[in-house]
Backbone as CSV, one residue per row, in Angstrom:
resi,resn,N_x,N_y,N_z,CA_x,CA_y,CA_z,C_x,C_y,C_z
1,MET,96.065,71.271,135.634,95.828,70.163,136.353,97.122,68.457,135.790
2,ASN,98.009,68.708,136.960,98.905,67.176,136.092,98.337,66.062,136.123
3,GLU,98.870,65.360,134.674,98.243,63.951,134.961,98.859,63.227,135.139
4,PRO,98.322,62.218,136.093,99.653,61.167,136.421,100.692,60.195,134.905
5,GLN,101.533,59.989,134.920,102.073,59.094,134.537,102.375,57.741,135.038
6,ALA,101.431,57.199,136.149,100.923,55.896,136.617,100.240,55.960,137.159
7,VAL,99.556,54.731,138.117,98.375,54.469,138.452,99.062,54.974,139.674
8,SER,100.458,54.762,140.209,100.618,54.999,141.481,100.533,56.641,141.481
9,ASP,100.728,57.574,140.243,100.777,58.964,140.361,99.626,59.526,140.885
10,ILE,98.495,58.831,140.563,96.556,59.401,141.312,97.205,59.625,142.532
11,ASP,96.507,60.853,143.033,96.181,61.598,144.219,94.846,62.164,144.280
12,SER,94.165,62.273,145.636,92.860,62.529,146.275,92.432,64.068,144.873
13,ASP,93.193,65.103,144.795,93.520,65.995,143.494,93.013,65.847,142.334
14,TYR,93.366,64.715,142.263,93.659,64.318,140.786,92.405,63.563,140.208
15,LEU,92.057,62.636,141.281,91.018,61.985,141.186,89.640,62.658,141.431
16,SER,89.759,64.012,142.523,88.380,64.911,142.716,88.174,64.950,140.917
17,TYR,89.311,65.604,140.392,89.105,65.976,139.013,87.771,65.625,138.542
18,ILE,88.505,64.124,138.102,87.976,63.284,137.231,86.324,62.662,138.816
19,ALA,86.355,62.979,139.484,84.951,62.398,140.377,84.405,63.917,140.218
20,ARG,84.079,65.096,139.985,83.338,65.897,139.604,83.266,65.485,138.349
21,LYS,83.323,64.748,137.843,83.121,64.479,135.931,82.345,63.742,136.242
22,ALA,82.711,62.651,137.049,81.881,61.593,137.024,80.422,61.920,137.380
23,LEU,80.176,62.374,138.843,79.239,62.748,139.193,78.460,63.715,139.096
24,VAL,78.811,64.387,138.424,78.465,65.705,138.345,78.036,67.435,138.816
25,ASP,79.391,67.032,139.553,79.285,68.639,140.714,80.612,68.935,140.813
26,ASP,80.501,69.877,140.997,81.793,70.716,140.509,81.963,71.280,142.217
27,SER,81.749,70.397,142.740,82.090,70.462,144.321,82.349,69.367,145.132
28,VAL,82.128,68.791,144.299,83.103,66.743,144.979,84.502,67.337,145.475
29,LYS,84.465,66.785,146.626,86.708,66.677,146.998,86.335,65.282,147.485
30,VAL,86.986,64.754,146.948,87.741,63.176,147.477,88.669,63.512,148.354
31,THR,87.998,62.873,149.867,88.591,62.547,150.934,89.114,61.829,151.363
32,GLU,89.801,60.724,150.504,89.840,59.216,150.845,89.808,58.496,149.693
33,PHE,91.003,57.456,149.605,90.437,56.319,148.144,91.760,54.980,148.155
34,GLY,91.235,53.923,147.583,91.820,53.329,147.251,92.181,52.673,145.409
35,VAL,93.399,52.015,145.646,92.742,51.184,144.571,92.933,49.942,144.698
36,ILE,92.233,49.022,143.843,91.964,47.434,143.676,92.675,47.392,142.032
37,GLU,93.579,46.023,142.291,94.159,46.011,140.778,93.178,44.733,140.177
38,ASP,92.706,44.515,139.506,92.222,43.823,138.688,90.818,43.187,138.922
39,PRO,89.831,43.826,139.214,88.373,44.040,140.131,87.724,42.905,139.293
40,PHE,88.382,42.823,138.290,87.251,42.115,137.460,87.535,40.431,137.554
41,GLU,85.721,39.349,137.466,86.694,38.021,136.878,85.842,37.815,135.889
42,PHE,86.768,38.181,135.089,86.441,37.472,133.180,87.154,37.529,132.894
43,PRO,87.824,36.994,131.391,88.347,36.071,131.200,89.424,37.787,130.369
44,ARG,90.770,37.813,130.410,91.271,39.060,129.577,91.472,38.632,128.570
45,PHE,91.343,39.231,127.539,91.704,39.106,125.608,92.653,40.839,125.626
46,GLY,93.654,40.644,125.301,94.917,41.726,125.125,95.294,41.960,126.541
47,GLU,96.495,42.625,126.005,96.019,43.030,127.626,96.180,44.065,128.645
48,LYS,94.883,44.676,128.589,94.795,45.385,129.241,94.639,45.357,130.530
49,GLU,94.573,46.771,131.651,95.038,46.583,133.074,93.993,47.235,133.512
50,PHE,92.851,46.523,134.673,92.159,46.990,134.850,92.250,48.038,136.388
51,TYR,91.862,48.854,136.907,92.452,48.967,138.116,89.966,49.721,138.850
52,GLU,90.345,49.467,139.837,89.196,50.094,140.558,89.739,50.622,141.499
53,LEU,88.907,52.442,141.573,88.984,53.859,142.590,88.195,53.318,143.141
54,PRO,88.117,53.180,144.440,86.635,53.990,145.543,87.152,54.637,145.648
55,PHE,86.214,55.610,146.263,86.731,56.269,147.020,85.693,57.339,147.731
56,SER,85.424,57.181,149.000,84.791,58.990,149.597,84.664,59.842,149.239
57,TYR,83.763,61.065,149.923,83.958,62.221,149.001,83.412,63.450,150.024
58,GLU,82.721,64.566,150.169,82.342,65.596,150.359,82.003,66.620,149.125
59,SER,80.566,66.780,149.527,80.611,68.595,148.496,79.241,68.578,149.106
60,GLU,78.671,69.800,148.548,78.183,70.830,148.855,76.346,69.991,149.689
61,ALA,76.340,68.994,148.968,75.141,68.013,148.627,74.998,66.601,150.026
62,GLY,75.882,67.328,150.093,76.962,65.586,151.669,78.037,65.268,151.315
63,GLU,77.977,64.015,151.887,79.242,62.852,151.606,78.853,61.470,150.577
64,GLY,79.442,61.409,150.431,79.225,59.774,149.628,80.303,59.214,149.044
65,ARG,79.855,57.703,149.203,80.561,56.654,148.049,80.501,56.629,146.954
66,ALA,82.127,56.091,146.339,81.280,56.165,144.730,82.588,55.138,144.297
67,SER,82.234,54.874,142.492,84.429,54.326,142.772,84.380,54.908,141.477
68,ILE,85.650,54.929,141.046,85.511,54.839,138.815,86.756,53.803,138.662
69,ILE,86.059,52.976,137.364,86.899,52.521,137.143,88.600,52.991,136.309
70,LEU,89.257,52.646,136.177,90.484,52.520,135.230,90.908,51.586,134.207
71,ARG,90.807,51.866,133.015,91.714,50.564,131.809,92.857,51.696,131.234
72,VAL,93.499,50.862,131.557,94.915,51.213,130.770,95.293,50.166,129.798
73,LEU,95.337,50.682,128.603,95.245,50.627,127.699,96.602,49.748,126.420
74,PRO,96.907,48.956,125.983,98.510,49.148,125.795,98.720,49.576,124.430
75,LYS,99.913,49.652,124.376,100.092,51.000,122.846,99.265,49.273,121.863
76,MET,99.818,48.369,121.963,99.410,47.457,120.658,99.970,46.410,121.103
77,ASP,98.298,45.247,121.037,98.181,43.607,121.504,97.155,43.294,120.539
78,ALA,97.323,41.955,120.659,96.302,41.681,119.640,94.867,42.130,119.564
79,VAL,93.856,41.906,120.224,92.978,41.916,120.129,92.886,43.848,119.386
80,LEU,93.588,44.721,119.890,93.691,46.513,119.175,94.491,45.794,117.349
81,MET,95.247,44.339,116.888,95.102,44.645,115.730,94.000,43.291,114.665
82,LEU,93.645,42.186,115.936,92.342,41.847,115.189,91.413,42.714,114.705
83,THR,91.159,43.944,115.382,90.051,44.308,115.065,90.135,45.809,114.113
84,GLY,91.780,46.083,114.174,91.858,46.734,113.072,92.143,47.889,113.248
85,ASP,91.810,48.188,114.883,92.378,49.526,115.800,93.405,49.846,116.236
86,THR,94.788,50.596,115.501,95.561,50.116,115.730,95.760,51.752,116.850
87,GLU,94.822,53.049,116.360,95.051,54.339,116.734,94.377,54.441,118.093
88,HIS,93.578,53.657,118.418,92.744,53.921,119.726,91.777,54.852,119.525
89,ARG,90.760,54.096,118.556,90.117,55.585,117.937,88.885,55.037,119.531
90,GLU,88.628,54.274,119.764,87.546,55.053,121.125,87.794,56.007,121.811
91,LEU,89.405,56.346,122.591,89.115,57.094,123.630,89.583,58.811,122.514
92,LYS,90.307,58.229,121.520,89.923,59.967,119.973,88.511,60.126,120.138
93,ALA,87.750,58.915,120.495,85.677,59.773,120.251,85.612,60.596,120.714
94,PHE,86.257,60.299,122.427,85.759,60.568,123.668,85.975,61.982,123.773
95,GLU,87.320,62.381,123.144,88.397,63.585,123.334,87.759,64.522,122.268
96,MET,86.652,64.115,121.132,86.942,64.956,120.285,84.689,65.056,120.385
97,GLY,84.660,64.119,121.473,83.243,64.993,121.805,81.924,64.075,120.503
98,LEU,82.869,63.346,120.844,81.910,62.264,119.862,80.587,61.630,120.508
99,PHE,81.298,61.255,121.432,80.090,60.768,122.564,79.275,61.200,122.743
100,GLU,78.974,62.478,122.930,78.302,63.531,123.285,77.444,63.282,122.421
101,MET,77.011,62.937,121.222,76.586,63.136,120.483,75.298,61.814,120.480
102,VAL,75.409,61.275,121.214,75.291,60.279,121.688,73.811,59.865,122.219
103,PRO,72.617,59.751,121.869,71.627,60.162,122.912,71.317,59.580,123.912
104,LYS,70.480,60.425,125.355,71.089,60.311,127.014,70.220,59.033,126.501
105,THR,69.530,58.274,126.191,68.662,56.895,126.572,69.933,56.567,126.450
106,PHE,71.585,56.460,126.150,72.754,56.381,126.406,73.446,56.035,127.542
107,SER,73.920,55.031,128.207,74.983,55.617,129.308,75.761,55.568,128.606
108,VAL,76.831,56.611,128.076,78.096,55.997,127.881,79.162,56.321,129.532
109,PRO,79.495,55.206,129.459,80.294,55.559,130.697,81.846,56.335,131.402
110,TYR,82.423,56.970,129.532,83.545,56.982,129.964,83.579,58.933,130.511
111,VAL,84.194,59.366,131.458,84.127,59.927,132.318,85.979,60.983,131.885
112,HIS,86.479,60.732,131.601,87.813,61.878,130.953,88.781,60.108,130.477
113,VAL,90.063,60.479,129.381,90.882,59.792,129.215,92.301,60.479,128.992
114,ILE,92.711,60.064,128.892,94.002,60.322,128.781,94.964,59.474,127.546
115,ASN,95.017,60.719,126.468,95.842,59.602,125.176,96.684,60.132,124.263
116,ARG,97.902,59.773,125.528,99.709,60.230,125.195,100.412,59.081,124.236
117,PRO,100.144,59.517,123.333,101.212,58.569,122.528,102.677,58.727,122.857
118,GLU,102.778,59.593,122.817,104.696,60.141,122.871,104.302,59.491,124.355
119,ARG,104.180,59.438,125.237,104.431,57.954,126.233,103.656,57.503,126.293
120,ASP,103.270,56.365,125.614,102.520,55.481,125.472,101.940,54.896,126.394
121,GLN,101.183,56.067,126.402,99.698,56.063,127.822,98.830,56.075,126.801
122,TYR,97.635,54.751,127.171,96.403,55.485,127.011,95.194,54.980,128.126
123,TRP,94.455,55.512,128.200,93.738,55.521,129.953,92.542,56.244,129.663
124,ALA,91.141,54.903,130.062,89.682,56.058,130.222,89.518,55.483,131.293
125,PHE,89.298,56.357,132.466,88.732,56.999,133.576,87.316,56.136,133.135
126,LEU,86.063,55.376,133.965,84.840,55.132,133.596,83.936,54.990,134.469
127,ARG,82.740,55.424,134.633,81.848,54.926,135.879,82.117,53.901,135.816
128,ASP,81.442,53.278,137.794,81.358,51.910,137.558,79.807,51.582,137.333
129,VAL,79.893,50.836,136.651,78.286,50.713,136.051,77.707,49.325,136.533
130,ARG,78.892,48.774,136.967,78.410,47.690,137.846,77.043,47.166,138.536
131,PRO,76.709,48.356,139.445,75.562,47.517,140.100,74.291,47.909,139.254
132,GLN,74.501,48.978,138.655,73.422,49.039,137.046,73.340,47.980,136.667
133,MET,74.282,47.252,136.124,74.355,45.885,135.725,73.611,44.782,136.481
134,GLU,74.273,44.959,137.482,73.635,43.606,138.498,72.140,43.986,138.486
135,ALA,71.781,44.993,138.618,70.091,45.332,138.923,69.210,44.924,137.603
136,LEU,69.752,45.087,136.556,69.223,44.720,134.853,69.390,42.643,135.289
137,GLY,70.017,42.251,135.896,70.913,40.976,135.649,72.030,40.205,135.000
138,MET,72.885,40.799,134.618,73.852,41.303,133.570,74.991,41.397,134.317
139,HIS,75.473,40.832,135.418,76.087,40.423,136.413,76.682,39.040,135.692
140,THR,76.910,38.793,135.265,77.513,37.596,135.181,78.289,36.627,133.957
141,LYS,79.418,35.928,133.618,80.379,36.197,132.805,80.024,35.945,131.333
142,VAL,79.804,36.489,130.515,79.603,36.775,128.957,80.500,34.658,128.360
143,PRO,79.929,34.332,127.936,80.243,33.013,127.414,81.592,33.175,126.704
144,ASP,82.722,31.899,125.996,83.609,32.599,124.980,83.427,32.878,124.764
145,GLU,82.204,32.131,123.759,81.481,32.572,122.062,81.191,33.545,122.234
146,THR,80.329,34.167,122.645,79.613,35.742,122.907,81.005,36.714,122.855
147,VAL,82.160,36.127,123.118,82.937,37.206,122.979,83.526,36.912,121.815
148,ARG,83.678,35.568,121.086,84.800,36.076,119.836,83.236,36.519,118.989
149,THR,82.601,36.508,119.232,81.775,36.627,117.990,81.432,38.711,118.407
150,ILE,81.359,38.772,119.092,81.728,40.530,119.456,83.099,41.195,118.977
151,LEU,83.991,40.202,119.309,85.009,40.744,118.797,85.120,40.561,117.223
152,SER,84.500,39.574,116.450,84.368,40.047,115.373,83.389,40.788,114.385
153,HIS,82.911,41.169,115.181,82.038,42.146,114.949,82.651,43.211,114.898
154,LEU,82.782,43.831,115.849,84.485,45.173,115.966,85.316,44.726,114.790
155,ALA,86.283,43.799,114.612,86.897,43.627,113.049,85.515,43.896,112.455
156,ALA,85.166,43.632,111.734,84.167,43.986,110.812,84.145,45.271,110.804
157,PHE,83.612,46.204,112.212,83.739,47.438,111.964,84.394,48.051,111.513
158,HIS,86.152,47.465,112.254,86.611,48.856,111.664,88.059,48.041,110.333
159,ALA,87.182,47.555,109.822,87.718,47.091,108.788,87.749,47.999,107.950
160,ARG,88.775,47.968,106.579,89.644,49.408,106.127,88.601,48.534,104.825
């Protein structure tokens, strides 16, 4: 499977590969998809980019619609420096299988990562968990003070 090097390189075949992982169904074939840049209404900390990839698919179980979130991280930005994560540790944790050790009680949205430092490419494909968050009432903007507290705790976690 050839990895895309730009968002515009993503095609139905590659997205089918990602969708099979997300939907845990080897028969999934993406029939149509879109790319929505910056689908979220929240403040941006750092230089990350977000894309929603809504798609239609066919599978042995029938047809359906779903969505994947693509998070494109920079090689380095202020948030990465402030948290002390200069190596994209969460992408490495996914690649090494660390998230598979998390109890099933917790839903880890990671589906696939592209971690290619040689071409400054750091991508995370995530399940779109907005419907579940909305069902739990967790769909409002997080206050800036709460975000600062979270970033402060992340910085402490990554401190050496």
